[in-house]
Backbone as CSV, one residue per row, in Angstrom:
resi,resn,N_x,N_y,N_z,CA_x,CA_y,CA_z,C_x,C_y,C_z
1,MET,12.103,21.030,13.993,12.371,19.650,13.571,12.099,19.494,12.081
2,LYS,13.050,18.912,11.359,12.886,18.718,9.934,11.851,17.630,9.680
3,ARG,11.026,17.840,8.649,10.014,16.850,8.297,10.508,15.956,7.170
4,ASN,10.117,14.693,7.234,10.519,13.699,6.241,9.417,13.543,5.202
5,ILE,9.778,13.736,3.935,8.818,13.647,2.842,9.235,12.526,1.899
6,LEU,8.307,11.631,1.618,8.515,10.601,0.596,8.066,11.177,-0.740
7,LEU,8.979,11.254,-1.678,8.683,11.807,-3.002,8.687,10.676,-4.017
8,ILE,7.501,10.354,-4.513,7.350,9.298,-5.508,7.496,9.913,-6.899
9,GLY,8.467,9.420,-7.673,8.715,9.966,-9.003,9.664,11.140,-8.967
10,ALA,10.769,10.989,-8.259,11.675,12.120,-8.022,12.615,12.416,-9.186
11,SER,12.699,11.530,-10.159,13.680,11.743,-11.225,13.100,12.409,-12.466
12,GLY,11.775,12.585,-12.529,11.171,13.268,-13.665,11.396,14.762,-13.601
13,ASP,10.987,15.473,-14.631,11.208,16.919,-14.674,10.485,17.627,-13.530
14,ILE,9.228,17.285,-13.312,8.486,17.901,-12.215,8.971,17.363,-10.877
15,GLY,9.187,16.054,-10.792,9.636,15.458,-9.535,10.965,16.011,-9.061
16,SER,11.919,16.168,-9.961,13.235,16.687,-9.556,13.155,18.156,-9.157
17,ALA,12.266,18.913,-9.818,12.069,20.312,-9.428,11.455,20.397,-8.036
18,ILE,10.515,19.499,-7.736,9.929,19.445,-6.398,11.004,19.102,-5.365
19,ALA,11.818,18.096,-5.669,12.880,17.691,-4.750,13.813,18.858,-4.456
20,GLU,14.223,19.560,-5.497,15.154,20.682,-5.333,14.574,21.747,-4.398
21,GLN,13.319,22.114,-4.611,12.717,23.168,-3.787,12.502,22.709,-2.351
22,LEU,12.050,21.481,-2.173,11.844,21.000,-0.805,13.154,20.903,-0.043
23,LEU,14.197,20.472,-0.716,15.510,20.407,-0.073,15.998,21.805,0.312
24,GLN,15.754,22.767,-0.556,16.143,24.140,-0.249,15.357,24.717,0.917
25,HIS,14.159,24.188,1.145,13.327,24.654,2.256,13.537,23.840,3.531
26,GLY,14.527,22.976,3.534,14.900,22.299,4.761,14.230,20.972,5.032
27,TYR,13.496,20.427,4.065,12.890,19.114,4.247,13.944,18.017,4.075
28,GLN,13.700,16.883,4.687,14.491,15.683,4.451,13.667,14.759,3.557
29,LEU,14.315,14.201,2.535,13.574,13.468,1.513,13.977,11.998,1.444
30,ILE,12.961,11.190,1.174,13.150,9.812,0.741,12.720,9.789,-0.716
31,LEU,13.635,9.499,-1.619,13.393,9.644,-3.048,13.100,8.296,-3.705
32,HIS,11.958,8.230,-4.394,11.655,7.083,-5.234,11.860,7.476,-6.697
33,TYR,12.359,6.541,-7.497,12.480,6.770,-8.940,12.417,5.416,-9.632
34,TYR,12.185,5.471,-10.915,12.198,4.246,-11.716,13.367,4.267,-12.688
35,THR,13.481,5.336,-13.466,14.603,5.493,-14.388,15.308,6.825,-14.095
36,ASN,16.329,7.123,-14.864,17.078,8.380,-14.760,17.784,8.509,-13.411
37,LYS,18.592,7.535,-13.095,19.347,7.536,-11.843,20.296,8.728,-11.751
38,ARG,20.715,9.251,-12.901,21.642,10.382,-12.893,21.083,11.557,-12.109
39,VAL,19.802,11.863,-12.299,19.174,12.978,-11.573,19.208,12.725,-10.075
40,ILE,18.917,11.498,-9.667,18.925,11.144,-8.249,20.333,11.282,-7.679
41,ASP,21.326,10.821,-8.421,22.721,10.932,-7.962,23.130,12.396,-7.796
42,GLU,22.692,13.247,-8.712,23.031,14.664,-8.611,22.399,15.300,-7.377
43,LEU,21.159,14.929,-7.079,20.506,15.440,-5.881,21.228,14.961,-4.623
44,CYS,21.622,13.697,-4.614,22.334,13.147,-3.454,23.681,13.831,-3.254
45,ASP,24.363,14.129,-4.339,25.660,14.807,-4.246,25.493,16.233,-3.724
46,ALA,24.415,16.897,-4.146,24.198,18.291,-3.760,23.661,18.425,-2.330
47,TYR,22.889,17.427,-1.872,22.261,17.510,-0.542,22.482,16.198,0.229
48,PRO,23.739,15.851,0.495,24.014,14.535,1.097,23.405,14.330,2.475
49,GLU,23.213,15.385,3.231,22.705,15.243,4.591,21.176,15.282,4.656
50,SER,20.539,15.666,3.561,19.081,15.852,3.584,18.318,14.767,2.841
51,ILE,19.021,13.880,2.162,18.368,12.768,1.473,18.613,11.505,2.289
52,LEU,17.553,10.986,2.868,17.668,9.880,3.801,17.849,8.536,3.106
53,ALA,17.214,8.376,1.929,17.297,7.108,1.209,16.778,7.304,-0.199
54,THR,17.166,6.399,-1.089,16.634,6.378,-2.450,16.184,4.955,-2.762
55,TYR,15.101,4.846,-3.546,14.554,3.538,-3.907,14.225,3.524,-5.388
56,GLN,14.747,2.534,-6.097,14.458,2.355,-7.509,13.410,1.259,-7.636
57,THR,12.207,1.647,-8.119,11.088,0.708,-8.158,10.167,1.021,-9.320
58,ASP,9.674,-0.023,-9.986,8.684,0.115,-11.051,7.291,-0.035,-10.439
59,LEU,6.622,1.090,-10.203,5.328,1.057,-9.528,4.178,0.659,-10.452
60,SER,4.482,0.331,-11.694,3.443,-0.230,-12.561,3.267,-1.719,-12.313
61,LYS,4.033,-2.272,-11.356,3.942,-3.678,-10.984,3.626,-3.783,-9.502
62,ASN,2.612,-4.559,-9.179,2.137,-4.659,-7.800,3.225,-5.171,-6.859
63,ARG,3.972,-6.174,-7.283,5.015,-6.750,-6.429,6.080,-5.721,-6.100
64,SER,6.444,-4.896,-7.057,7.451,-3.865,-6.819,6.949,-2.839,-5.814
65,CYS,5.672,-2.523,-5.884,5.081,-1.603,-4.923,5.159,-2.181,-3.514
66,GLU,4.859,-3.456,-3.377,4.931,-4.115,-2.076,6.358,-4.088,-1.534
67,GLN,7.339,-4.309,-2.408,8.737,-4.291,-1.981,9.142,-2.908,-1.497
68,LEU,8.661,-1.863,-2.175,8.969,-0.505,-1.734,8.417,-0.261,-0.339
69,MET,7.165,-0.636,-0.099,6.560,-0.397,1.207,7.310,-1.144,2.307
70,GLN,7.752,-2.361,2.009,8.498,-3.150,2.993,9.866,-2.548,3.288
71,SER,10.399,-1.790,2.329,11.741,-1.226,2.487,11.752,0.089,3.272
72,LEU,10.614,0.769,3.338,10.572,2.068,4.003,10.845,1.901,5.496
73,SER,11.863,2.588,5.973,12.272,2.412,7.370,12.316,3.720,8.148
74,PHE,11.782,4.786,7.563,11.795,6.084,8.221,10.369,6.516,8.559
75,SER,10.240,7.300,9.605,8.970,7.944,9.882,8.717,8.979,8.794
76,ILE,7.544,8.941,8.199,7.249,9.803,7.054,6.127,10.768,7.421
77,ASP,6.415,12.050,7.263,5.455,13.096,7.608,4.545,13.461,6.448
78,GLY,4.986,13.179,5.235,4.176,13.511,4.073,4.642,12.737,2.856
79,VAL,3.749,12.599,1.892,4.087,11.912,0.642,3.587,12.747,-0.523
80,VAL,4.422,12.875,-1.536,4.064,13.574,-2.767,4.152,12.571,-3.909
81,PHE,3.033,12.372,-4.602,2.993,11.459,-5.744,3.176,12.259,-7.026
82,ALA,4.394,12.235,-7.554,4.711,12.987,-8.769,5.062,12.081,-9.933
83,SER,4.939,10.770,-9.741,5.280,9.851,-10.826,4.125,9.760,-11.807
84,GLY,4.419,9.407,-13.013,3.361,9.264,-14.002,3.926,8.918,-15.361
85,LYS,3.049,8.388,-16.177,3.437,8.017,-17.532,2.245,8.222,-18.443
86,ALA,2.440,8.969,-19.507,1.355,9.200,-20.458,1.229,8.009,-21.401
87,HIS,0.057,7.880,-21.982,-0.145,6.882,-23.031,-0.959,7.530,-24.142
88,TYR,-0.396,7.519,-25.356,-1.030,8.165,-26.506,-1.512,7.110,-27.491
89,GLY,-2.681,7.330,-28.053,-3.219,6.420,-29.053,-4.719,6.271,-28.907
90,LEU,-5.338,5.725,-29.933,-6.780,5.501,-29.896,-7.140,4.501,-28.803
91,PHE,-8.252,4.756,-28.139,-8.654,3.877,-27.043,-8.868,2.442,-27.542
92,GLN,-9.485,2.289,-28.701,-9.774,0.935,-29.174,-8.511,0.167,-29.559
93,ASP,-7.391,0.876,-29.678,-6.120,0.213,-29.967,-5.310,-0.072,-28.700
94,THR,-5.817,0.331,-27.545,-5.077,0.170,-26.292,-5.322,-1.233,-25.735
95,ASN,-4.248,-1.980,-25.507,-4.414,-3.354,-25.047,-4.598,-3.407,-23.526
96,GLU,-5.038,-4.549,-23.070,-5.368,-4.708,-21.653,-4.130,-4.596,-20.770
97,GLU,-2.992,-5.058,-21.258,-1.766,-4.986,-20.465,-1.394,-3.535,-20.175
98,THR,-1.555,-2.665,-21.183,-1.286,-1.242,-20.983,-2.249,-0.646,-19.976
99,MET,-3.534,-0.999,-20.090,-4.524,-0.504,-19.130,-4.156,-0.911,-17.714
100,ASP,-3.806,-2.182,-17.531,-3.464,-2.680,-16.198,-2.255,-1.935,-15.629
101,ALA,-1.240,-1.725,-16.463,-0.032,-1.039,-15.992,-0.327,0.415,-15.621
102,MET,-1.161,1.088,-16.420,-1.502,2.480,-16.129,-2.319,2.595,-14.848
103,ILE,-3.244,1.664,-14.649,-4.047,1.674,-13.419,-3.168,1.390,-12.205
104,GLN,-2.274,0.436,-12.330,-1.379,0.116,-11.215,-0.495,1.305,-10.867
105,LEU,0.104,1.928,-11.879,1.044,3.028,-11.654,0.369,4.250,-11.046
106,HIS,-0.776,4.648,-11.595,-1.390,5.914,-11.202,-2.444,5.778,-10.112
107,VAL,-3.010,4.591,-9.963,-4.140,4.429,-9.041,-3.814,3.449,-7.914
108,LYS,-3.590,2.181,-8.242,-3.462,1.181,-7.180,-2.211,1.370,-6.333
109,SER,-1.057,1.599,-6.955,0.160,1.788,-6.155,0.058,2.995,-5.224
110,PRO,-0.409,4.156,-5.702,-0.607,5.267,-4.767,-1.593,4.947,-3.652
111,TRP,-2.667,4.205,-3.973,-3.613,3.782,-2.934,-2.898,2.946,-1.868
112,LEU,-2.140,1.952,-2.317,-1.478,1.048,-1.383,-0.444,1.772,-0.530
113,ILE,0.321,2.657,-1.140,1.327,3.414,-0.386,0.648,4.318,0.640
114,THR,-0.417,4.991,0.224,-1.157,5.848,1.149,-1.712,5.033,2.312
115,LYS,-2.306,3.886,2.002,-2.867,3.011,3.035,-1.780,2.561,4.009
116,HIS,-0.587,2.319,3.495,0.542,1.903,4.324,0.994,3.015,5.264
117,LEU,0.941,4.264,4.801,1.451,5.390,5.587,0.426,5.959,6.563
118,LEU,-0.856,5.749,6.283,-1.898,6.409,7.077,-1.888,6.071,8.572
119,PRO,-1.702,4.820,8.988,-1.771,4.544,10.425,-0.826,5.408,11.257
120,ASP,0.405,5.591,10.790,1.364,6.411,11.529,0.942,7.873,11.533
121,MET,0.420,8.367,10.400,-0.044,9.748,10.350,-1.232,9.963,11.284
122,ILE,-2.133,9.007,11.310,-3.301,9.117,12.191,-2.859,9.115,13.648
123,ALA,-1.880,8.277,13.980,-1.373,8.227,15.351,-0.749,9.562,15.756
124,LYS,-0.084,10.217,14.817,0.545,11.515,15.097,-0.427,12.676,14.961
125,GLN,-1.625,12.392,14.384,-2.619,13.439,14.117,-2.027,14.536,13.236
126,ALA,-1.245,14.120,12.261,-0.612,15.073,11.334,-0.080,14.312,10.136
127,GLY,-0.090,14.978,8.981,0.464,14.364,7.783,0.014,15.092,6.536
128,PHE,0.740,14.854,5.449,0.455,15.499,4.176,0.437,14.448,3.078
129,ILE,-0.605,14.456,2.260,-0.699,13.587,1.093,-1.022,14.482,-0.096
130,LEU,-0.174,14.458,-1.093,-0.309,15.384,-2.218,-0.067,14.660,-3.532
131,PHE,-0.994,14.831,-4.464,-0.889,14.224,-5.787,-0.636,15.299,-6.842
132,ILE,0.214,14.971,-7.812,0.335,15.763,-9.036,-0.526,15.042,-10.073
133,THR,-1.662,15.624,-10.423,-2.568,14.957,-11.358,-2.397,15.590,-12.746
134,SER,-3.478,15.999,-13.391,-3.378,16.569,-14.734,-4.671,17.266,-15.100
135,ILE,-4.575,18.269,-15.940,-5.761,18.932,-16.481,-6.688,17.927,-17.159
136,TRP,-6.102,16.858,-17.723,-6.925,15.867,-18.425,-7.742,15.023,-17.461
137,GLY,-7.382,15.008,-16.194,-8.179,14.288,-15.216,-9.547,14.895,-15.015
138,GLU,-9.689,16.173,-15.338,-10.983,16.843,-15.264,-11.588,17.044,-16.644
139,GLN,-10.769,17.444,-17.617,-11.279,17.799,-18.935,-11.352,16.616,-19.895
140,GLY,-10.472,15.632,-19.715,-10.392,14.531,-20.667,-9.685,14.947,-21.937
141,ALA,-9.019,14.005,-22.579,-8.278,14.309,-23.802,-8.436,13.186,-24.813
142,SER,-8.797,13.540,-26.022,-8.844,12.577,-27.113,-7.458,11.975,-27.324
143,ASN,-7.392,10.682,-27.595,-6.144,9.956,-27.790,-5.324,9.794,-26.509
144,GLU,-5.895,10.224,-25.380,-5.268,9.993,-24.072,-6.355,9.549,-23.090
145,VAL,-7.210,8.657,-23.528,-8.379,8.266,-22.736,-7.965,7.563,-21.444
146,VAL,-7.045,6.617,-21.526,-6.636,5.873,-20.337,-5.921,6.805,-19.357
147,TYR,-5.028,7.644,-19.863,-4.323,8.600,-19.001,-5.313,9.550,-18.334
148,SER,-6.275,10.050,-19.096,-7.290,10.942,-18.535,-8.074,10.233,-17.433
149,ALA,-8.400,8.976,-17.668,-9.205,8.218,-16.710,-8.475,7.996,-15.391
150,VAL,-7.192,7.635,-15.458,-6.470,7.370,-14.208,-6.183,8.667,-13.454
151,LYS,-5.999,9.755,-14.173,-5.810,11.038,-13.491,-7.119,11.508,-12.872
152,GLY,-8.238,11.223,-13.526,-9.540,11.517,-12.933,-9.756,10.712,-11.663
153,ALA,-9.297,9.466,-11.663,-9.398,8.631,-10.468,-8.575,9.219,-9.326
154,GLN,-7.407,9.746,-9.641,-6.605,10.398,-8.603,-7.352,11.584,-7.998
155,ASN,-7.976,12.397,-8.838,-8.718,13.552,-8.339,-9.841,13.122,-7.400
156,SER,-10.590,12.106,-7.788,-11.690,11.626,-6.949,-11.177,11.049,-5.637
157,PHE,-10.064,10.343,-5.705,-9.449,9.773,-4.504,-9.075,10.874,-3.516
158,VAL,-8.472,11.935,-4.030,-8.072,13.059,-3.186,-9.283,13.694,-2.505
159,LYS,-10.325,13.960,-3.277,-11.511,14.615,-2.707,-12.163,13.764,-1.630
160,ALA,-12.249,12.459,-1.865,-12.905,11.575,-0.906,-12.048,11.328,0.331
161,LEU,-10.764,11.017,0.123,-9.890,10.732,1.264,-9.729,11.961,2.146
162,ALA,-9.717,13.143,1.544,-9.574,14.376,2.315,-10.676,14.496,3.362
163,LYS,-11.891,14.113,3.002,-13.011,14.176,3.943,-12.861,13.134,5.052
164,GLU,-12.326,11.979,4.698,-12.227,10.884,5.658,-11.162,11.136,6.711
165,VAL,-10.031,11.735,6.307,-8.905,11.868,7.249,-8.733,13.277,7.795
166,ALA,-9.544,14.221,7.354,-9.444,15.585,7.881,-9.556,15.629,9.404
167,PRO,-10.479,14.868,10.035,-10.550,14.903,11.502,-9.273,14.424,12.196
168,SER,-8.416,13.704,11.454,-7.157,13.203,12.014,-5.995,14.151,11.761
169,GLY,-6.292,15.343,11.240,-5.239,16.337,11.032,-4.370,16.086,9.824
170,ILE,-4.864,15.291,8.882,-4.065,14.949,7.696,-4.568,15.748,6.507
171,SER,-3.667,16.411,5.835,-3.983,17.240,4.672,-3.869,16.406,3.404
172,VAL,-4.917,16.446,2.563,-4.918,15.706,1.290,-5.353,16.663,0.183
173,ASN,-4.490,16.882,-0.783,-4.783,17.804,-1.875,-4.102,17.328,-3.156
174,ALA,-4.387,18.018,-4.247,-3.749,17.697,-5.528,-3.449,18.981,-6.281
175,ILE,-2.451,18.895,-7.133,-2.122,19.962,-8.073,-2.388,19.411,-9.466
176,SER,-3.134,20.170,-10.261,-3.504,19.731,-11.599,-2.799,20.614,-12.630
177,PRO,-1.650,20.182,-13.149,-0.928,21.004,-14.117,-1.606,20.996,-15.486
178,GLY,-1.400,22.082,-16.216,-1.779,22.141,-17.610,-0.598,21.718,-18.470
179,TYR,-0.308,22.514,-19.486,0.805,22.182,-20.392,2.113,22.671,-19.763
180,ILE,2.929,21.725,-19.326,4.190,22.030,-18.663,5.338,21.578,-19.559
181,GLU,6.400,22.331,-19.583,7.554,22.029,-20.431,8.334,20.867,-19.820
182,THR,7.950,19.654,-20.191,8.616,18.448,-19.699,8.835,17.484,-20.859
183,LYS,9.609,16.448,-20.580,9.874,15.434,-21.612,8.593,14.704,-22.017
184,MET,7.591,14.708,-21.152,6.336,14.027,-21.471,5.662,14.645,-22.693
185,ASN,5.970,15.914,-22.972,5.335,16.601,-24.099,6.246,16.716,-25.325
186,HIS,7.400,16.071,-25.281,8.350,16.215,-26.387,7.907,15.482,-27.648
187,HIS,6.851,14.676,-27.546,6.360,13.986,-28.740,5.600,14.933,-29.669
188,LEU,5.232,16.106,-29.154,4.450,17.057,-29.955,5.321,17.704,-31.022
189,CYS,4.770,17.856,-32.213,5.488,18.576,-33.254,5.300,20.075,-33.026
190,ASN,6.036,20.887,-33.769,5.978,22.343,-33.584,4.575,22.887,-33.803
191,GLU,3.872,22.368,-34.803,2.520,22.862,-35.071,1.566,22.538,-33.928
192,GLU,1.698,21.340,-33.374,0.853,20.968,-32.244,1.154,21.829,-31.025
193,ARG,2.427,22.075,-30.801,2.825,22.922,-29.673,2.279,24.336,-29.837
194,LYS,2.420,24.896,-31.038,1.916,26.248,-31.291,0.401,26.318,-31.106
195,SER,-0.294,25.278,-31.521,-1.745,25.249,-31.376,-2.145,25.275,-29.906
196,ILE,-1.451,24.492,-29.086,-1.752,24.469,-27.654,-1.457,25.820,-27.015
197,LEU,-0.295,26.376,-27.321,0.090,27.651,-26.710,-0.870,28.772,-27.099
198,SER,-1.451,28.674,-28.285,-2.394,29.713,-28.719,-3.684,29.677,-27.895
199,GLU,-3.962,28.538,-27.258,-5.168,28.401,-26.435,-4.937,28.812,-24.982
200,ILE,-3.688,29.012,-24.599,-3.358,29.330,-23.205,-3.294,30.840,-23.046
201,PRO,-4.133,31.433,-22.205,-4.140,32.894,-22.061,-2.779,33.494,-21.718
202,MET,-1.939,32.771,-20.979,-0.624,33.314,-20.628,0.400,33.139,-21.752
203,ASN,-0.009,32.486,-22.853,0.808,32.388,-24.073,2.157,31.699,-23.871
204,ARG,2.210,30.773,-22.949,3.465,30.038,-22.761,3.177,28.731,-22.026
205,ALA,4.151,27.839,-22.089,4.074,26.612,-21.294,4.467,26.922,-19.855
206,GLY,3.962,26.115,-18.942,4.384,26.238,-17.554,5.755,25.611,-17.354
207,LYS,6.367,25.905,-16.216,7.684,25.371,-15.880,7.558,24.406,-14.705
208,PRO,8.362,23.349,-14.682,8.322,22.434,-13.541,8.498,23.147,-12.204
209,GLU,9.330,24.186,-12.193,9.565,24.928,-10.949,8.298,25.601,-10.434
210,GLU,7.380,25.931,-11.346,6.130,26.563,-10.927,5.217,25.559,-10.229
211,ILE,5.264,24.312,-10.652,4.533,23.263,-9.941,5.172,23.022,-8.576
212,ALA,6.495,22.999,-8.554,7.215,22.768,-7.297,6.901,23.849,-6.267
213,SER,6.739,25.082,-6.715,6.432,26.172,-5.785,5.083,25.967,-5.115
214,VAL,4.117,25.425,-5.856,2.798,25.162,-5.271,2.888,24.005,-4.279
215,VAL,3.718,23.017,-4.577,3.935,21.917,-3.629,4.465,22.461,-2.306
216,THR,5.483,23.304,-2.389,6.068,23.889,-1.182,5.026,24.677,-0.407
217,PHE,4.197,25.419,-1.114,3.122,26.185,-0.478,2.161,25.270,0.268
218,LEU,1.745,24.176,-0.372,0.757,23.292,0.238,1.319,22.513,1.422
219,LEU,2.614,22.242,1.427,3.206,21.513,2.537,3.460,22.394,3.749
220,ASP,3.258,23.680,3.604,3.396,24.600,4.729,2.219,24.364,5.670
221,SER,2.501,23.957,6.898,1.433,23.604,7.835,0.519,24.778,8.146
222,GLU,0.980,26.000,7.930,0.132,27.158,8.188,-1.003,27.262,7.169
223,LYS,-0.901,26.538,6.065,-1.943,26.566,5.032,-2.866,25.347,5.156
224,SER,-2.957,24.745,6.346,-3.609,23.456,6.503,-5.119,23.496,6.305
225,TYR,-5.740,24.687,6.214,-7.189,24.732,6.007,-7.554,24.420,4.556
226,ILE,-6.571,24.361,3.674,-6.809,23.890,2.307,-6.918,22.373,2.369
227,GLN,-8.073,21.832,1.999,-8.309,20.400,2.160,-9.199,19.889,1.033
228,GLY,-8.760,18.800,0.397,-9.531,18.200,-0.671,-9.563,19.038,-1.936
229,ALA,-8.584,19.911,-2.106,-8.562,20.818,-3.251,-7.786,20.217,-4.419
230,ILE,-8.263,20.498,-5.625,-7.525,20.195,-6.851,-7.137,21.544,-7.440
231,LEU,-5.895,21.957,-7.201,-5.469,23.298,-7.593,-4.957,23.297,-9.031
232,ASP,-5.643,24.027,-9.895,-5.239,24.128,-11.294,-4.036,25.055,-11.432
233,VAL,-3.022,24.578,-12.131,-1.861,25.402,-12.481,-1.717,25.272,-13.988
234,THR,-2.481,26.096,-14.712,-2.675,25.883,-16.146,-2.439,27.135,-16.994
235,GLY,-2.083,28.234,-16.388,-1.929,29.465,-17.154,-3.242,29.973,-17.718
236,GLY,-4.351,29.498,-17.138,-5.679,29.926,-17.599,-6.250,29.063,-18.707
237,TRP,-5.546,27.989,-19.072,-5.968,27.116,-20.173,-7.253,26.390,-19.794
């Protein structure tokens, strides 16, 4: 029986790579996105029978999150949270509206969606909850204080929820990427990029497909003894 996976943030570089690999492995997907509808359309054209629905929603707004939850009409076996937005700048220059939006997008909306999905997973005694967090959630980053903080909150949420729902057969884990070749890092100049790569033992940026491969691995029910883990995919950085 094919499993239904809700993929939050399916149109980003990492999200679309995850979607592609899961579709190739026979999963059926419900795709959420905010922008970049072209990527979603391409996935739908390539896998018309395996994409059950698509939802365009701004999860940095509480009302939009509520509308998404009300719209979900499929039984969902697992959820992957791959959406995210970086914020660069000095902390003292960050306004409250930005803080609220970042907390809603990375923390509150995932909490609410998880809370919405849990009763059905508990009833089935099975389910998968997986977050794509960030190396900065553990290490912290200057000029990315708010982003580091919300990713740290995701890590703590995963560790705590994993203990609470493990007796119900629900797997909760996270993948913590390092420097991945995505549009999120395109603001870096060549010198900044070279400086980062010089600190990475593998001497290169990671690829979105490498994150997607770990997602596929973790969703394999045979690996279910992995619980509450934050798996670093950083090239040794």
